[in-house]
N, C-alpha and C positions, 0 to 999 in steps of 0.2 A: 503493499499500500504506500502511495505516496502522499507526503504531508508538505504543505507549503510553508516555508521559513522566510519572513521578510525581515531584512536588517536594515537598520536605521543608525544614525549617530545621534547621542544624546547631546545635551548642552555643553558637556565638557569634552566632546569629541570622541567619546568611547562608544563601542558597539552595543546596541540594544536590540532584542530580536522580538518579534512578535509571530506567533504561530497560532493561526485561528484553528480551532477544533473541527469547523466544517469548511471545506473549500474544494471546489471542483479540481480535478486532477489534470485538466488541459486547458488551463487559462493561458491567454496570450499575454505576452510581456508588456505590451502598451497598456492593456487593461489594469494589470497588477500595478504598474507604475502610477498610472493615474490614481488609483485608489490609495497607495502609499503616499503620494503627493498630497492627497486630500487629508490623510491623517496627520501630516506634519502642519497642516494648516489649522487643524482643530484646536491645538494648543491645550488639551485636556488632560494628558497624562504626565504625572510627576512622581519621582521617587527620591526620597531623602532631599526634598527640596529643589530638585534638579528636573528639568524638562526631559522626558524619555525619548520622544521622537521628534527631532528637530530637523533632520536632514535625511533624504532617502539614499541609502546606500547600494543594496542588492536585494535579489529576491531568488530563491531556489526551490526545488522540489527535492525532499529527502525521502528516498525509498528505503524502507526497512524489510528485510526478509526474516521472516520467522520460521525456525526449523524445530518442530515438535520432537521432543525425545520420547515421550510416552503419552 
């Protein structure tokens, strides 16, 4: 299963990731970038007094393979 991971830069320039619990597995880059840019403009999210999503950095799908042992 593929999961979307969106990476932003926070107020101090460090990476901050957002992983939605539900996301299509075939989104186009332009659509994801537009949503991420919108999130940066919301100015809603803070952690320890620092804005979390200030600049759009990257997005990727991470695929996890599960192997059952029993």
